[in-house]
Backbone as CSV, one residue per row, in Angstrom:
resi,resn,N_x,N_y,N_z,CA_x,CA_y,CA_z,C_x,C_y,C_z
1,UNK,191.946,-24.849,-19.826,192.970,-25.862,-19.997,193.535,-26.315,-18.649
2,UNK,193.964,-25.363,-17.881,194.609,-25.657,-16.613,193.700,-26.489,-15.716
3,UNK,192.402,-26.208,-15.763,191.453,-26.910,-14.908,191.411,-28.406,-15.211
4,UNK,191.732,-28.770,-16.450,191.726,-30.179,-16.836,192.770,-30.984,-16.072
5,UNK,193.783,-30.327,-15.535,194.861,-31.031,-14.829,194.898,-30.754,-13.335
6,UNK,194.299,-29.689,-12.878,194.422,-29.323,-11.465,193.851,-30.383,-10.531
7,UNK,192.642,-30.857,-10.774,192.047,-31.870,-9.909,192.823,-33.187,-9.970
8,UNK,193.140,-33.694,-11.172,193.955,-34.919,-11.206,195.311,-34.747,-10.512
9,UNK,195.919,-33.568,-10.625,197.202,-33.323,-9.960,197.026,-33.406,-8.449
10,UNK,195.961,-32.799,-7.944,195.699,-32.828,-6.498,195.483,-34.271,-6.034
11,UNK,194.693,-35.028,-6.783,194.451,-36.431,-6.425,195.744,-37.241,-6.465
12,UNK,196.587,-36.979,-7.463,197.855,-37.698,-7.570,198.752,-37.400,-6.376
13,UNK,198.787,-36.144,-5.952,199.609,-35.792,-4.787,199.075,-36.452,-3.525
14,UNK,197.754,-36.529,-3.398,197.163,-37.205,-2.241,197.504,-38.693,-2.265
15,UNK,197.409,-39.285,-3.446,197.734,-40.710,-3.567,199.215,-40.950,-3.311
16,UNK,200.063,-40.005,-3.707,201.492,-40.118,-3.438,201.741,-40.193,-1.938
17,UNK,201.029,-39.380,-1.171,201.169,-39.410,0.288,200.726,-40.765,0.842
18,UNK,199.637,-41.298,0.319,199.155,-42.616,0.748,200.187,-43.690,0.377
19,UNK,200.751,-43.577,-0.812,201.775,-44.526,-1.249,203.014,-44.482,-0.364
20,UNK,203.389,-43.272,0.044,204.554,-43.136,0.925,204.285,-43.823,2.265
21,UNK,203.089,-43.623,2.807,202.738,-44.297,4.062,202.770,-45.810,3.899
22,UNK,202.239,-46.275,2.781,202.226,-47.714,2.505,203.649,-48.255,2.416
23,UNK,204.519,-47.546,1.716,205.900,-48.007,1.577,206.600,-48.030,2.932
24,UNK,206.315,-47.062,3.777,206.917,-47.057,5.116,206.461,-48.283,5.911
25,UNK,205.202,-48.670,5.746,204.724,-49.889,6.417,205.425,-51.122,5.844
26,UNK,205.634,-51.134,4.526,206.353,-52.256,3.918,207.743,-52.393,4.520
27,UNK,208.462,-51.278,4.613,209.830,-51.342,5.137,209.854,-51.743,6.607
28,UNK,208.803,-51.427,7.325,208.756,-51.769,8.744,208.270,-53.171,9.033
29,UNK,207.506,-53.751,8.110,206.848,-55.023,8.408,207.320,-56.216,7.598
30,UNK,208.083,-55.985,6.525,208.431,-57.090,5.639,209.911,-57.051,5.276
31,UNK,210.410,-58.205,4.895,211.774,-58.326,4.409,211.914,-57.513,3.125
32,UNK,213.008,-56.808,2.979,213.180,-55.921,1.823,213.099,-56.662,0.484
33,UNK,213.451,-57.932,0.474,213.371,-58.699,-0.777,211.923,-58.854,-1.247
34,UNK,210.978,-58.701,-0.334,209.582,-58.911,-0.702,208.945,-57.709,-1.391
35,UNK,209.643,-56.593,-1.415,209.059,-55.428,-2.089,210.050,-54.708,-3.003
36,UNK,211.071,-55.415,-3.451,212.043,-54.779,-4.349,211.407,-54.335,-5.661
37,UNK,210.360,-55.012,-6.078,209.729,-54.658,-7.357,209.069,-53.279,-7.322
38,UNK,208.800,-52.756,-6.137,208.175,-51.425,-6.052,209.114,-50.378,-5.441
39,UNK,210.328,-50.785,-5.118,211.296,-49.826,-4.573,211.572,-48.766,-5.648
40,UNK,211.490,-47.517,-5.272,211.724,-46.424,-6.205,210.454,-45.908,-6.866
41,UNK,209.349,-46.637,-6.725,208.109,-46.197,-7.359,207.628,-44.851,-6.828
42,UNK,207.799,-44.620,-5.549,207.364,-43.348,-4.973,208.133,-42.177,-5.558
43,UNK,209.449,-42.330,-5.655,210.268,-41.263,-6.246,209.908,-41.036,-7.709
44,UNK,209.707,-42.129,-8.426,209.341,-41.997,-9.833,207.962,-41.362,-9.988
45,UNK,207.045,-41.693,-9.092,205.718,-41.072,-9.148,205.823,-39.571,-8.870
46,UNK,206.652,-39.214,-7.901,206.855,-37.790,-7.593,207.436,-37.065,-8.795
47,UNK,208.378,-37.692,-9.483,208.943,-37.092,-10.699,207.855,-36.835,-11.732
48,UNK,206.992,-37.813,-11.921,205.946,-37.665,-12.923,204.943,-36.579,-12.540
49,UNK,204.676,-36.451,-11.261,203.799,-35.370,-10.817,204.459,-34.025,-11.102
50,UNK,205.756,-33.934,-10.841,206.483,-32.687,-11.153,206.413,-32.378,-12.647
51,UNK,206.559,-33.405,-13.472,206.498,-33.192,-14.914,205.086,-32.759,-15.327
52,UNK,204.081,-33.316,-14.653,202.702,-32.916,-14.947,202.479,-31.452,-14.578
53,UNK,203.070,-31.025,-13.458,202.964,-29.617,-13.048,203.573,-28.715,-14.124
54,UNK,204.701,-29.138,-14.674,205.326,-28.360,-15.757,204.425,-28.339,-16.988
55,UNK,203.766,-29.452,-17.255,202.851,-29.499,-18.400,201.662,-28.570,-18.169
56,UNK,201.211,-28.472,-16.925,200.122,-27.537,-16.592,200.563,-26.107,-16.895
57,UNK,201.779,-25.788,-16.454,202.306,-24.437,-16.698,202.415,-24.164,-18.197
58,UNK,202.865,-25.162,-18.945,202.990,-24.991,-20.401,201.612,-24.807,-21.031
59,UNK,200.649,-25.605,-20.597,199.289,-25.484,-21.133,198.723,-24.103,-20.846
60,UNK,198.969,-23.637,-19.642,198.488,-22.310,-19.265,199.136,-21.235,-20.153
61,UNK,200.439,-21.370,-20.368,201.145,-20.389,-21.195,200.639,-20.430,-22.641
62,UNK,200.468,-21.640,-23.174,200.010,-21.764,-24.562,198.576,-21.251,-24.743
63,UNK,197.776,-21.337,-23.699,196.383,-20.922,-23.830,196.139,-19.493,-23.351
64,UNK,197.201,-18.776,-23.096,197.052,-17.389,-22.629,196.389,-16.532,-23.703
65,UNK,195.866,-15.422,-23.269,195.194,-14.492,-24.176,196.151,-14.008,-25.267
66,UNK,197.436,-13.892,-24.895,198.423,-13.411,-25.858,198.788,-14.474,-26.901
67,UNK,198.956,-15.720,-26.442,199.442,-16.775,-27.354,198.314,-17.452,-28.122
68,UNK,197.356,-17.992,-27.409,196.225,-18.719,-28.008,196.682,-19.845,-28.931
69,UNK,197.651,-20.595,-28.458,198.153,-21.746,-29.219,197.455,-22.997,-28.687
70,UNK,196.217,-23.162,-29.118,195.347,-24.188,-28.560,195.863,-25.607,-28.812
71,UNK,196.426,-25.838,-29.961,196.925,-27.178,-30.274,198.061,-27.568,-29.323
72,UNK,198.976,-26.634,-29.070,200.077,-26.892,-28.139,199.543,-27.033,-26.714
73,UNK,198.546,-26.235,-26.382,197.949,-26.315,-25.041,197.298,-27.687,-24.846
74,UNK,196.547,-28.131,-25.843,195.920,-29.459,-25.751,196.977,-30.558,-25.620
75,UNK,198.054,-30.426,-26.364,199.137,-31.414,-26.291,199.748,-31.423,-24.884
76,UNK,199.932,-30.249,-24.298,200.488,-30.169,-22.936,199.538,-30.785,-21.920
77,UNK,198.242,-30.563,-22.103,197.258,-31.166,-21.195,197.317,-32.691,-21.312
78,UNK,197.367,-33.198,-22.529,197.447,-34.652,-22.735,198.722,-35.218,-22.114
79,UNK,199.820,-34.506,-22.291,201.093,-34.941,-21.707,201.008,-34.957,-20.179
80,UNK,200.442,-33.905,-19.612,200.292,-33.845,-18.155,199.417,-34.969,-17.630
81,UNK,198.323,-35.251,-18.330,197.455,-36.358,-17.916,198.186,-37.687,-17.999
82,UNK,199.000,-37.860,-19.022,199.771,-39.103,-19.148,200.743,-39.260,-17.976
83,UNK,201.419,-38.156,-17.598,202.343,-38.209,-16.450,201.575,-38.553,-15.177
84,UNK,200.412,-37.955,-15.000,199.624,-38.235,-13.796,199.135,-39.678,-13.780
85,UNK,198.762,-40.207,-14.934,198.338,-41.611,-14.996,199.487,-42.547,-14.649
86,UNK,200.671,-42.226,-15.124,201.839,-43.054,-14.783,202.133,-42.978,-13.286
87,UNK,202.035,-41.787,-12.730,202.270,-41.627,-11.288,201.282,-42.470,-10.499
88,UNK,200.035,-42.418,-10.897,199.014,-43.206,-10.205,199.287,-44.698,-10.318
89,UNK,199.718,-45.141,-11.469,200.034,-46.551,-11.662,201.191,-46.995,-10.767
90,UNK,202.211,-46.172,-10.664,203.360,-46.495,-9.814,202.943,-46.614,-8.348
91,UNK,202.120,-45.686,-7.898,201.661,-45.724,-6.505,200.740,-46.921,-6.290
92,UNK,199.884,-47.191,-7.266,198.987,-48.345,-7.150,199.780,-49.636,-6.981
93,UNK,200.931,-49.722,-7.624,201.782,-50.916,-7.488,202.258,-51.087,-6.051
94,UNK,202.602,-49.994,-5.404,203.031,-50.063,-3.998,201.873,-50.549,-3.129
95,UNK,200.704,-49.943,-3.328,199.538,-50.306,-2.519,199.142,-51.764,-2.740
96,UNK,199.229,-52.211,-3.976,198.888,-53.600,-4.302,199.895,-54.565,-3.674
97,UNK,201.177,-54.209,-3.694,202.206,-55.062,-3.076,201.933,-55.208,-1.585
98,UNK,201.616,-54.091,-0.924,201.326,-54.162,0.514,200.115,-55.059,0.775
99,UNK,199.080,-54.895,-0.021,197.869,-55.705,0.139,198.186,-57.189,-0.040
100,UNK,198.949,-57.522,-1.074,199.277,-58.926,-1.332,200.165,-59.529,-0.248
101,UNK,201.096,-58.744,0.254,201.949,-59.251,1.338,201.135,-59.468,2.613
102,UNK,200.192,-58.584,2.884,199.338,-58.747,4.065,198.498,-60.019,3.936
103,UNK,197.977,-60.279,2.744,197.200,-61.503,2.525,198.078,-62.740,2.684
104,UNK,199.288,-62.685,2.149,200.207,-63.817,2.279,200.558,-64.067,3.742
105,UNK,200.756,-62.997,4.477,201.083,-63.130,5.905,199.904,-63.725,6.666
106,UNK,198.716,-63.347,6.256,197.506,-63.877,6.883,197.331,-65.365,6.583
107,UNK,197.658,-65.776,5.367,197.501,-67.172,4.956,198.654,-68.065,5.412
108,UNK,199.777,-67.486,5.720,200.988,-68.257,6.019,200.824,-69.266,7.153
109,UNK,200.195,-68.925,8.279,200.081,-69.936,9.345,199.339,-71.199,8.889
110,UNK,198.275,-71.024,8.110,197.547,-72.200,7.600,198.414,-73.003,6.645
111,UNK,199.147,-72.289,5.795,200.026,-72.982,4.844,201.130,-73.742,5.567
112,UNK,201.688,-73.132,6.591,202.742,-73.807,7.360,202.187,-75.024,8.090
113,UNK,200.993,-74.895,8.624,200.369,-76.027,9.313,200.110,-77.168,8.333
114,UNK,199.632,-76.829,7.149,199.400,-77.860,6.121,200.708,-78.542,5.742
115,UNK,201.760,-77.769,5.596,203.068,-78.341,5.255,203.550,-79.266,6.370
116,UNK,203.343,-78.857,7.599,203.754,-79.676,8.739,203.033,-81.024,8.722
117,UNK,201.754,-81.001,8.427,200.968,-82.235,8.362,201.473,-83.128,7.227
118,UNK,201.728,-82.536,6.081,202.201,-83.317,4.929,203.586,-83.903,5.180
119,UNK,204.445,-83.153,5.840,205.783,-83.672,6.171,205.669,-84.830,7.149
120,UNK,204.766,-84.702,8.110,204.565,-85.794,9.081,204.050,-87.051,8.376
121,UNK,203.110,-86.872,7.445,202.597,-88.025,6.684,203.719,-88.674,5.878
122,UNK,204.526,-87.858,5.243,205.635,-88.395,4.441,206.637,-89.110,5.340
123,UNK,206.910,-88.548,6.513,207.830,-89.185,7.449,207.333,-90.550,7.890
124,UNK,206.034,-90.618,8.147,205.440,-91.893,8.548,205.568,-92.911,7.409
125,UNK,205.294,-92.475,6.201,205.395,-93.366,5.046,206.827,-93.871,4.872
126,UNK,207.795,-92.972,4.961,209.194,-93.353,4.778,209.622,-94.328,5.863
127,UNK,209.214,-94.078,7.105,209.634,-94.975,8.187,208.966,-96.350,8.071
128,UNK,207.734,-96.403,7.573,207.033,-97.676,7.404,207.542,-98.456,6.194
129,UNK,208.076,-97.751,5.233,208.519,-98.394,3.998,210.018,-98.231,3.787
130,UNK,210.753,-98.190,4.875,212.173,-97.897,4.809,212.963,-99.061,4.229
131,UNK,213.747,-98.701,3.239,214.744,-99.627,2.689,216.004,-98.798,2.490
132,UNK,217.046,-99.417,2.131,218.300,-98.702,1.933,218.186,-97.586,0.911
133,UNK,217.352,-97.775,-0.094,217.233,-96.756,-1.142,216.412,-95.557,-0.680
134,UNK,215.741,-95.661,0.446,214.903,-94.558,0.932,215.663,-93.544,1.774
135,UNK,216.941,-93.738,1.994,217.685,-92.812,2.851,217.672,-91.386,2.301
136,UNK,217.638,-91.267,0.984,217.562,-89.924,0.390,216.247,-89.260,0.779
137,UNK,215.191,-90.060,0.893,213.898,-89.510,1.288,213.951,-88.983,2.717
138,UNK,214.644,-89.700,3.568,214.804,-89.244,4.954,215.555,-87.926,5.018
139,UNK,216.608,-87.814,4.216,217.371,-86.551,4.180,216.509,-85.415,3.633
140,UNK,215.738,-85.720,2.600,214.856,-84.697,2.030,213.803,-84.248,3.038
141,UNK,213.294,-85.209,3.807,212.314,-84.852,4.839,212.950,-83.992,5.925
142,UNK,214.145,-84.350,6.320,214.849,-83.535,7.323,215.057,-82.117,6.813
143,UNK,215.413,-82.002,5.551,215.586,-80.685,4.943,214.258,-79.928,4.913
144,UNK,213.185,-80.632,4.575,211.861,-79.996,4.548,211.460,-79.519,5.939
145,UNK,211.741,-80.328,6.962,211.433,-79.924,8.338,212.234,-78.689,8.734
146,UNK,213.493,-78.664,8.328,214.348,-77.510,8.618,213.808,-76.249,7.935
147,UNK,213.428,-76.372,6.670,212.888,-75.227,5.934,211.569,-74.757,6.548
148,UNK,210.762,-75.710,6.982,209.498,-75.364,7.636,209.758,-74.608,8.939
149,UNK,210.757,-75.048,9.685,211.091,-74.361,10.935,211.599,-72.946,10.658
150,UNK,212.423,-72.795,9.625,212.914,-71.466,9.265,211.746,-70.547,8.874
151,UNK,210.812,-71.085,8.108,209.652,-70.288,7.693,208.799,-69.903,8.897
152,UNK,208.622,-70.841,9.822,207.845,-70.552,11.030,208.524,-69.468,11.869
153,UNK,209.854,-69.556,11.978,210.600,-68.538,12.728,210.500,-67.169,12.059
154,UNK,210.610,-67.159,10.747,210.519,-65.894,10.006,209.141,-65.273,10.176
155,UNK,208.109,-66.096,10.172,206.757,-65.573,10.347,206.562,-65.003,11.745
156,UNK,207.228,-65.607,12.721,207.101,-65.144,14.104,207.780,-63.797,14.330
157,UNK,208.731,-63.450,13.467,209.480,-62.184,13.639,208.638,-60.996,13.282
């Protein structure tokens, strides 16, 4: 019985360490708002691993030579596996968030450049077709340029 959980428990603990490293990189490289959805996942994964360890102990006790309560032992093994699966899912969420943020950071310069080109085209159109009713368009373009500059500055940080 115990063997059914020992290897998955070891793998979960290893993945927990990888998840912790990933989360530390998130906190060092990205704005905290960009990873709030995974904040606390590491602690929750650790809790589930602890619960799985308790389930291992229960399975071992139920399957002892003295008790031989196989049904309870099987239930404890299933419970422990469920806790380990949840722990793995929580850690996977952290790793996936880091991967997605890295991809977004990689794509951001191209996206900002495209936005800059589109704003310039719109500015040219507004200036060529300017009438009194287009002043709102000029203000909107100025706002877009400001937002683009803020995004460029944030990316540079």
